[in-house]
NUNUNU-26846 format. One line per 10 residues: number of its first residue (from 1); their letters; for each residue x, y, z of C-alpha. Coordinates in pm, whole numbers. Layout:
N
NUM) a) X:Y:Z | ...
// end
This chain:
739
1) mdktyyptei) 3711:-707:2241 | 3835:-658:1902 | 4027:-407:1859 | 3837:-348:1578 | 3456:-303:1514 | 3316:-572:1294 | 2945:-533:1260 | 2877:-816:1041 | 2998:-1119:1192 | 2877:-931:1537
11) eekwakiwse) 2520:-932:1324 | 2465:-1220:1178 | 2566:-1385:1546 | 2279:-1213:1732 | 2057:-1214:1412 | 2021:-1637:1439 | 2007:-1640:1830 | 1692:-1397:1796 | 1555:-1555:1524 | 1518:-1916:1718
21) rkvenkdskd) 1373:-1708:2057 | 1086:-1575:2173 | 1053:-1241:2376 | 779:-1317:2630 | 640:-1132:2935 | 355:-1369:2986 | 367:-1286:3424 | 285:-899:3299 | -29:-792:3311 | 38:-531:3069
31) sfsqvipppn) 12:-606:2700 | 170:-457:2436 | 99:-563:2027 | 142:-446:1686 | 90:-626:1390 | 346:-581:1021 | 216:-445:803 | 246:-759:575 | 464:-696:257 | 386:-892:-41
41) vtgtlhmghs) 543:-1210:-147 | 638:-1024:-435 | 1015:-1088:-461 | 1274:-862:-136 | 1174:-628:101 | 1245:-264:-42 | 1371:44:200 | 1041:162:282 | 973:-171:497 | 1316:-177:620
51) fqyaimdfyt) 1247:157:749 | 913:62:899 | 1015:-277:1031 | 1368:-79:1215 | 1055:166:1391 | 800:-170:1518 | 1144:-296:1626 | 1224:-95:1826 | 870:35:2026 | 885:-417:2080
61) rynhmsgkda) 1211:-375:2245 | 1122:-102:2434 | 806:-198:2578 | 947:-557:2617 | 1248:-377:2807 | 935:-162:3022 | 769:-527:3177 | 513:-543:2905 | 410:-844:2756 | 524:-719:2389
71) hwqvgsdhag) 421:-934:2099 | 482:-825:1755 | 256:-999:1491 | 452:-1124:1159 | 333:-1250:826 | 327:-1181:480 | -17:-1086:197 | -44:-1257:-127 | -112:-984:-291 | -294:-1108:-554
81) iatqmvvenn) -274:-813:-856 | 135:-739:-779 | 194:-1142:-755 | -6:-1278:-1032 | 162:-970:-1239 | 502:-1070:-1128 | 433:-1510:-1203 | 261:-1379:-1601 | 619:-1181:-1601 | 842:-1421:-1610
91) lakkeitrnd) 585:-1713:-1807 | 577:-1471:-2042 | 1002:-1501:-2079 | 930:-1879:-2204 | 663:-1781:-2416 | 411:-1916:-2220 | 49:-1767:-2062 | -144:-1796:-1797 | -434:-1926:-2050 | -206:-2205:-2130
101) lgrekfleev) -133:-2358:-1817 | -532:-2310:-1690 | -658:-2232:-1345 | -504:-2561:-1104 | -168:-2543:-1297 | -69:-2197:-1281 | -197:-2143:-913 | 89:-2429:-882 | 369:-2175:-1024 | 251:-1893:-803
111) wswknyseek) 268:-2090:-493 | 623:-2195:-559 | 654:-1824:-664 | 533:-1736:-279 | 680:-1994:-126 | 1071:-1864:-260 | 994:-1481:-256 | 827:-1575:85 | 1208:-1778:219 | 1381:-1461:107
121) iksqikrlgs) 1117:-1242:338 | 1208:-1387:641 | 1573:-1368:606 | 1591:-1025:557 | 1342:-947:845 | 1565:-1177:1020 | 1853:-1045:932 | 1747:-723:1068 | 1654:-813:1359 | 1330:-842:1453
131) tvdwdkyrft) 1207:-953:1749 | 882:-1172:1666 | 748:-1531:1752 | 809:-1690:1403 | 633:-2035:1492 | 309:-1728:1484 | 403:-1618:1160 | 92:-1572:963 | 6:-1602:527 | -328:-1421:415
141) lddgfneavi) -402:-1664:198 | -344:-1968:504 | -621:-2230:607 | -693:-2032:876 | -702:-1651:738 | -897:-1800:429 | -1160:-1941:740 | -1153:-1594:873 | -1187:-1443:527 | -1505:-1691:384
151) kafvelhrkn) -1675:-1608:748 | -1602:-1209:637 | -1773:-1214:357 | -2035:-1483:426 | -2137:-1277:684 | -2174:-918:560 | -2364:-1092:292 | -2617:-1226:545 | -2648:-872:678 | -2701:-741:355
161) kiyrgyrlvn) -2396:-560:321 | -2289:-696:97 | -2415:-754:-310 | -2331:-817:-698 | -2383:-552:-917 | -2344:-431:-1294 | -2178:-120:-1185 | -1908:162:-1408 | -1522:11:-1277 | -1176:126:-1325
171) wdpalktavs) -1085:-152:-1555 | -734:-254:-1650 | -741:-353:-1962 | -381:-494:-1938 | -458:-723:-1625 | -808:-769:-1725 | -985:-667:-1386 | -1149:-388:-1231 | -892:-201:-1013 | -978:70:-759
181) dlevvrqekd) -971:419:-787 | -689:433:-501 | -501:216:-745 | -509:509:-1064 | -249:749:-1078 | -311:1032:-1303 | -76:1097:-1563 | -66:1485:-1657 | 4:1583:-2021 | -117:1766:-2309
191) gllwhikypi) -343:1595:-2542 | -641:1763:-2794 | -972:1889:-2770 | -1157:1789:-3053 | -1483:1930:-3165 | -1747:1737:-3304 | -2074:1811:-3535 | -2377:1610:-3365 | -2694:1726:-3650 | -2962:1827:-3536
201) qdsneyvtva) -3256:1593:-3620 | -3473:1697:-3895 | -3302:2050:-3970 | -2979:2124:-4156 | -2820:2252:-3777 | -2607:2097:-3563 | -2485:2123:-3195 | -2058:2114:-3204 | -1961:1899:-2877 | -1637:1958:-2760
211) ttrpetmfgd) -1384:1581:-2598 | -1108:1436:-2569 | -1209:1047:-2633 | -1413:1048:-2987 | -1318:699:-2990 | -1645:642:-2711 | -1897:836:-2920 | -2041:490:-3013 | -2193:493:-2640 | -2266:788:-2667
221) maiavnpkde) -2674:836:-2524 | -2713:1223:-2466 | -2625:1585:-2543 | -2667:1803:-2177 | -2665:2167:-2184 | -2676:2352:-1913 | -3024:2533:-1914 | -2955:2895:-1852 | -2723:2818:-2163 | -2931:3067:-2396
231) ryksligknv) -2769:2925:-2672 | -2896:2604:-2653 | -3216:2709:-2435 | -3451:2653:-2717 | -3265:2320:-2784 | -3387:2088:-2508 | -3658:1860:-2584 | -3510:1785:-2909 | -3273:1479:-3057 | -2909:1475:-3196
241) ilpfvarklp) -2828:1187:-3476 | -2564:1066:-3339 | -2306:1009:-3675 | -2187:609:-3781 | -2440:506:-3601 | -2779:648:-3708 | -2859:702:-3322 | -3132:932:-3203 | -3003:1093:-2912 | -3222:1341:-2674
251) iigdeyvdme) -3128:1685:-2578 | -3122:1735:-2219 | -3128:2012:-1988 | -2889:1970:-1679 | -2653:2192:-1455 | -2374:1987:-1386 | -2313:2109:-1730 | -2004:2415:-1774 | -2184:2652:-2007 | -1740:2756:-1991
261) fgtgclkitp) -1619:2448:-2114 | -1540:2335:-2461 | -1867:2431:-2671 | -2107:2396:-2392 | -2235:2104:-2522 | -2155:1773:-2350 | -2183:1440:-2502 | -2284:1172:-2226 | -2186:870:-2240 | -2249:681:-1929
271) ghdfndyeig) -2089:318:-2034 | -1714:471:-2085 | -1730:747:-1831 | -1782:804:-1442 | -1962:1145:-1439 | -2177:1044:-1750 | -2264:735:-1545 | -2461:985:-1270 | -2591:1159:-1525 | -2740:843:-1710
281) kkyalyeadg) -2879:694:-1416 | -3023:1079:-1309 | -3270:1012:-1672 | -3281:658:-1675 | -3137:697:-2028 | -3228:351:-2221 | -3211:249:-2564 | -3524:146:-2787 | -3550:68:-3199 | -3235:300:-3295
291) evktsniasd) -3297:594:-3013 | -3246:669:-2646 | -3511:766:-2440 | -3500:896:-2110 | -3703:740:-1819 | -3882:814:-1423 | -3804:438:-1352 | -3442:413:-1249 | -3408:13:-1320 | -3509:112:-1728
301) fkpinifndd) -3144:283:-1722 | -2930:72:-1983 | -2578:218:-2050 | -2440:50:-2378 | -2114:-72:-2345 | -1889:-36:-2633 | -1554:-247:-2564 | -1424:-574:-2511 | -1208:-685:-2197 | -919:-602:-2384
311) awsndnvpep) -1001:-225:-2483 | -1113:-327:-2841 | -1434:-223:-3002 | -1688:-505:-2965 | -2043:-532:-3134 | -2207:-226:-3008 | -1987:-24:-3280 | -2050:-70:-3686 | -1816:-131:-3932 | -1510:-27:-4018
321) fknldrfkvr) -1459:75:-3608 | -1558:-286:-3464 | -1250:-548:-3382 | -1035:-243:-3325 | -773:-142:-3022 | -920:133:-2925 | -664:370:-2996 | -719:268:-3303 | -1079:327:-3320 | -994:713:-3223
331) klvieklnel) -789:768:-3516 | -1014:637:-3783 | -1339:814:-3629 | -1160:1115:-3672 | -1020:1044:-4017 | -1374:966:-4107 | -1540:1252:-3964 | -1295:1481:-4138 | -1425:1317:-4481 | -1753:1361:-4347
341) ellekeekhh) -1687:1775:-4269 | -1816:1671:-3899 | -1480:1731:-3779 | -1479:2145:-3664 | -1140:2171:-3524 | -883:2030:-3278 | -700:2225:-3025 | -450:2174:-2768 | -565:2026:-2426 | -402:1955:-2115
351) isvprgersn) -564:1611:-1992 | -541:1421:-1659 | -502:1057:-1813 | -598:706:-1545 | -349:455:-1553 | -281:134:-1348 | -57:149:-1103 | 113:-170:-1130 | 54:-191:-1563 | 69:166:-1648
361) vviepklshq) -187:75:-1886 | -418:330:-1947 | -781:269:-1784 | -1089:228:-1930 | -1381:303:-1737 | -1622:23:-1803 | -1967:-186:-1743 | -1859:-505:-1511 | -2053:-741:-1331 | -1883:-718:-950
371) wyvktsemaa) -1910:-776:-599 | -1925:-411:-369 | -1979:-381:20 | -2162:-147:178 | -1916:134:374 | -2172:431:453 | -2272:277:819 | -1873:66:890 | -1747:447:808 | -1989:594:1065
381) kandavnkge) -1868:400:1348 | -1466:439:1242 | -1483:786:1232 | -1691:753:1578 | -1343:567:1750 | -1225:868:1567 | -1386:1152:1699 | -1377:991:2031 | -1009:989:2057 | -970:604:2055
391) ikfhpenwik) -815:600:1795 | -518:871:1762 | -286:913:1458 | 35:1050:1459 | 111:1323:1403 | -242:1468:1423 | -222:1608:1049 | -305:1283:879 | -649:1304:1061 | -766:1565:750
401) tyfnwmdnie) -633:1336:535 | -836:1032:690 | -1198:1238:669 | -1167:1373:353 | -1181:987:215 | -1408:879:470 | -1658:1155:475 | -1698:1107:99 | -1691:712:62 | -1845:506:-131
411) dwcisrqiww) -1881:149:-128 | -1600:-77:-220 | -1594:-287:-513 | -1404:-624:-378 | -1387:-839:-650 | -1126:-873:-932 | -1090:-1086:-1216 | -776:-1271:-1156 | -670:-1670:-1036 | -454:-1589:-778
421) ghripawydk) -656:-1477:-475 | -999:-1612:-207 | -1228:-1696:-423 | -1516:-1549:-409 | -1822:-1803:-239 | -2041:-1740:-437 | -2260:-2003:-646 | -2489:-1985:-969 | -2729:-2176:-1122 | -2756:-2270:-1488
431) egnvyvgyde) -3068:-1942:-1446 | -2774:-1698:-1333 | -2916:-1712:-933 | -2650:-1679:-683 | -2584:-1852:-407 | -2391:-1694:-120 | -2200:-1992:200 | -1883:-2126:319 | -1861:-2375:45 | -2118:-2559:-182
441) ietrdhykld) -2247:-2817:101 | -2356:-2520:344 | -2446:-2328:52 | -2700:-2578:-41 | -2852:-2632:246 | -2863:-2294:393 | -3093:-2178:64 | -3253:-2544:80 | -3135:-2573:-263 | -3257:-2916:-484
451) nrklsqdndv) -2950:-3165:-670 | -2865:-2855:-944 | -2589:-2793:-1099 | -2369:-2537:-926 | -2044:-2315:-1074 | -1838:-2095:-854 | -1776:-1748:-869 | -1445:-1694:-1085 | -1380:-1432:-913 | -1153:-1331:-600
461) ldtwfssslw) -1126:-1133:-349 | -944:-772:-375 | -635:-816:-176 | -728:-558:62 | -1030:-711:183 | -868:-1032:330 | -549:-765:457 | -845:-532:624 | -877:-841:898 | -509:-868:984
471) pfasmgwpnd) -524:-727:1331 | -793:-956:1417 | -748:-1270:1203 | -360:-1282:1173 | -372:-1315:1639 | -666:-1634:1560 | -1002:-1465:1536 | -1301:-1615:1420 | -1116:-1880:1743 | -1056:-1692:2035
481) tedyskhfpt) -731:-1801:2050 | -491:-1703:2346 | -279:-1418:2131 | -612:-1292:2036 | -784:-1226:2351 | -444:-1094:2555 | -315:-871:2241 | -633:-738:2022 | -717:-476:2015 | -304:-414:1919
491) sllvtgfdii) -121:-89:2137 | 8:60:1764 | -12:10:1411 | 305:220:1179 | 265:213:859 | 264:496:581 | 98:740:429 | 22:613:129 | -213:309:259 | -461:518:513
501) ffwvarmmmm) -743:506:244 | -604:148:118 | -569:-20:456 | -572:191:779 | -952:312:730 | -1021:-70:645 | -907:-260:903 | -1107:-28:1113 | -1407:-40:978 | -1374:-429:931
511) sleftnqipf) -1263:-465:1345 | -1562:-237:1492 | -1773:-436:1192 | -1678:-806:1310 | -1549:-755:1666 | -1670:-469:1818 | -1324:-321:1883 | -1140:-65:1778 | -779:-231:1552 | -499:-57:1709
521) kdvyvtglir) -487:203:1968 | -225:447:1788 | -129:509:1399 | 253:652:1387 | 154:749:1017 | 565:761:900 | 615:944:535 | 801:799:191 | 1164:715:193 | 1273:878:-185
531) dengqkmsks) 1640:896:-301 | 1891:1212:-280 | 1694:1368:-533 | 1367:1320:-372 | 1224:1057:-619 | 1002:817:-555 | 1264:498:-508 | 1157:252:-822 | 1247:-90:-980 | 1189:116:-1322
541) kgnvidpldl) 1382:443:-1214 | 1708:253:-1140 | 1715:424:-805 | 1624:182:-583 | 1861:41:-241 | 1831:-304:-92 | 1882:-265:293 | 2082:-549:332 | 2348:-414:8 | 2332:-119:290
551) vygislddlv) 2450:-407:568 | 2756:-583:387 | 2787:-369:116 | 2816:-397:-310 | 3027:-425:-592 | 2956:-180:-838 | 2947:-454:-1079 | 2726:-651:-870 | 2483:-284:-871 | 2459:-195:-1199
561) ekrtsnlmqe) 2387:-601:-1231 | 2043:-645:-937 | 1904:-278:-1080 | 1909:-378:-1518 | 1835:-702:-1467 | 1500:-728:-1547 | 1424:-468:-1690 | 1262:-494:-2060 | 1237:-156:-2139 | 1484:-99:-2454
571) gkaekiekkt) 1763:97:-2405 | 1675:171:-2004 | 1902:-118:-1893 | 2189:159:-2084 | 2025:480:-1913 | 2020:308:-1517 | 2389:151:-1566 | 2508:496:-1651 | 2328:683:-1328 | 2494:380:-1122
581) rnqfpngies) 2839:443:-1212 | 2747:790:-1183 | 2594:737:-817 | 2826:416:-634 | 3154:471:-855 | 3356:265:-589 | 2947:80:-519 | 2842:53:-170 | 3046:39:127 | 2924:-238:433
591) ygtdalrmtf) 2768:27:705 | 2615:-276:983 | 2280:-283:1023 | 2243:-103:1395 | 2416:248:1178 | 2115:199:927 | 1834:172:1217 | 1962:458:1395 | 1972:670:1011 | 1599:563:1017
601) yslathtkdi) 1518:712:1335 | 1652:1041:1248 | 1483:1044:914 | 1200:948:1132 | 1068:1316:1129 | 690:1406:1085 | 740:1492:705 | 528:1355:386 | 863:1309:198 | 1225:1150:369
611) sfelgrlkgy) 1536:1198:171 | 1740:900:219 | 2159:1047:230 | 2451:761:254 | 2662:1016:429 | 2454:1048:748 | 2409:643:728 | 2796:730:776 | 2815:925:1008 | 2612:697:1197
621) rnfctkiwna) 2824:429:1115 | 3104:627:1280 | 2893:641:1575 | 2867:272:1595 | 3241:260:1566 | 3267:504:1830 | 3043:314:2105 | 3312:4:2043 | 3611:170:2127 | 3460:324:2436
631) arfingypsg) 3382:-6:2547 | 3679:-144:2434 | 3851:111:2634 | 3679:98:2914 | 3696:-259:2935 | 4040:-264:2959 | 3975:-74:3346 | 3962:-293:3645 | 3608:-392:3706 | 3519:-169:3965
641) nqvftpsndi) 3156:-76:4106 | 2918:-279:4050 | 2592:22:4048 | 2692:326:3948 | 2784:490:4280 | 2870:839:4257 | 3220:991:4495 | 3235:1314:4298 | 3120:1579:4088 | 3170:1479:3779
651) dnwieeefnk) 3031:1152:3896 | 2761:1384:3986 | 2732:1549:3682 | 2745:1298:3461 | 2379:1093:3633 | 2266:1432:3663 | 2296:1439:3288 | 2188:1083:3189 | 1888:1063:3431 | 1790:1451:3183
661) sskkikkniq) 1879:1291:2864 | 1685:924:2973 | 1400:1126:3052 | 1374:1355:2700 | 1380:996:2514 | 1114:899:2710 | 917:1135:2640 | 1008:1159:2279 | 950:784:2263 | 596:815:2417
671) eyrldfavne) 531:1137:2169 | 658:882:1829 | 932:1140:1794 | 1242:886:1736 | 1415:1117:1560 | 1449:1344:1827 | 1526:1005:2049 | 1817:930:1835 | 1984:1243:1848 | 1952:1287:2227
681) vyeffwskfc) 2116:945:2209 | 2383:1085:2007 | 2435:1355:2126 | 2464:1282:2558 | 2647:955:2460 | 2959:1142:2243 | 2947:1487:2394 | 2891:1454:2792 | 3036:1075:2861 | 3291:1022:2599
691) diyieeckkt) 3388:1374:2558 | 3376:1439:2909 | 3293:1237:3117 | 3550:899:3033 | 3857:1191:2994 | 3769:1357:3316 | 3799:1009:3443 | 4105:924:3329 | 4308:1233:3436 | 4197:1182:3784
701) sntnnlrpml) 4226:762:3729 | 3860:789:3914 | 3739:514:3690 | 3522:299:3911 | 3191:463:3747 | 3282:369:3448 | 3161:24:3408 | 2838:105:3550 | 2730:427:3376 | 2854:223:3046
711) qkilvmmhpf) 2568:-104:3127 | 2325:205:3177 | 2421:332:2908 | 2388:59:2635 | 2032:-40:2856 | 1923:311:2710 | 2057:249:2349 | 1949:-84:2317 | 1637:-45:2106 | 1823:188:1863
721) apfiteeiht) 2102:14:1832 | 2082:-395:1926 | 2304:-556:1795 | 2630:-369:1937 | 2502:-355:2223 | 2413:-674:2317 | 2736:-785:2206 | 2931:-544:2412 | 2657:-610:2705 | 2726:-992:2696
731) llfnkqiie) 3124:-917:2709 | 3163:-744:2954 | 2891:-839:3207 | 2820:-1140:3106 | 2461:-1112:3001 | 2186:-1012:2739 | 1969:-697:2763 | 1712:-884:2660 | 1627:-1270:2787
// end
């Protein structure tokens, strides 16, 4: 053994060996399986990936060593919106847009990026020592997975569980696509509340409405007041005249209106507000001959849309407000209202602004044709499985979070107006009739169509639709493969709390729908890795750490270059460079993968936010050095016993302590408390084995049991620190721990 512990050389050697082998116990009747939360092909892995993959690799190795046939399904996700954004941003640097290229050429660019990113991700997963079978690698846009996605869509449609509807959605004007509620972040800020006068028809009076969005008034279809409000009771049934448009709007009474907010009068804009949409639907508001009317027929409801896809005002808006950005419309509306003396006042008001998680642009509620999945029945089945204990969350408190969403679930909008993804298997004729099928030939046959011309839907499916099939489609479904029959349902899912709704719940719904089985038995919910100041790691904040930079080390200049190279905002790079140079004046040292893994395990508490500290990482690097030095010391003695054979009190003591620690570690592993388990490993090895047992053996020259006890310890520690334990075990005992 070398005098000095060099983790890089050892780890690169074993990472290569492990990436080329298959870890199987095919003869075992007991199976352990899990699927990787597939990383997006948008770049490289981050600390959150490494944290979760360390946990998954731990349980794969641990269960394999327990005699089970352990399978960890590896793969990656096409990540529709995120990947398309990366490629479009790259093209923008060359002053090229996707429309310049056209759909086919643009998708060639995306596939090229996918191949580049995928290779980087694969190399990172391999370097981290992950115990996966690379021959079984899956990608959510590969041919087999596409077959599964199309089958799922068509079957749901033919069961009347997928439909196309014209509904209000969260619209991202930058990406020009619908996004889900879960992809919208709220920005709390100080704003303004404008008080606008709406003249009452055939009178000199008016009602005053308070709004934070005066630019949407061109889509107003009613004024609502609370019927219990004495100030406005007598106005119910009358009309107001919408300024600039002269549209007659009814004054309706509804208890939804908060009498204490603003003026107690609420303008109803169903085409651009989700709450207003529900009120508009309740009264079936529609416009006819310049007047908005109510109806008892639900299908009469016709909201007014005033914005194009880019959030510029459309032809439903009069001059001079037409064909302007929505915020320019706002400015002009306020100016013109002032001129007409219809702006009573403006006041400061705290507001919550919805922004696209990816684009950071203000989201616009917008009417749009989209595809939806009916979720209530599927959600009920998933909830039943949780209530029966068939699926367990660890820690248990996340069950409440799960039910908070599932008990109030709404139909799932699954279409996106982008090009990268699974294209929706729906075709239209010139009359606008829609036909759904596996391909155009099967569709014509299913609907018994003539030779009429058909054109396929341009939209693609939400990435979360395809990834909701991941636990079973990645195993080969809809085909009855060996992996599917043996390893599905899976045993464990390791994931972050932030995608319980996005992914976990939807996998449960889709699995029960298509396989009549739960997708996993245990859900181990981890917290999110944050920096030393508790801040979420993000490229824009300049606090991201590449896990391999911790493994290999990186110079300060290279770290600065990494953090600032792709920043577009003026002045941002300079701020991040200054922050980085202050935080890492000497760059980042090399720590090795085992030290990083054990640090992750020590941080795998049941808390929501996990603060990553380099000091803790340094402590585990020192621990790895301690393991190496202890093994090197023991290797200097004669072989001694082949198996541990107690011959005195200190031997009996260390055996008893080893058994006690092993029992505690096993219990903590089964309870998903790797933080407790790794602490027990650390304490036993350093304090009991090294500080007491080895020292006593040196004093008494009773060293026959040092080597066999070390072997037992190396096997116990292997899932925690696989590289160093495998290297030492091979050097001292001439065989691998896992073969």
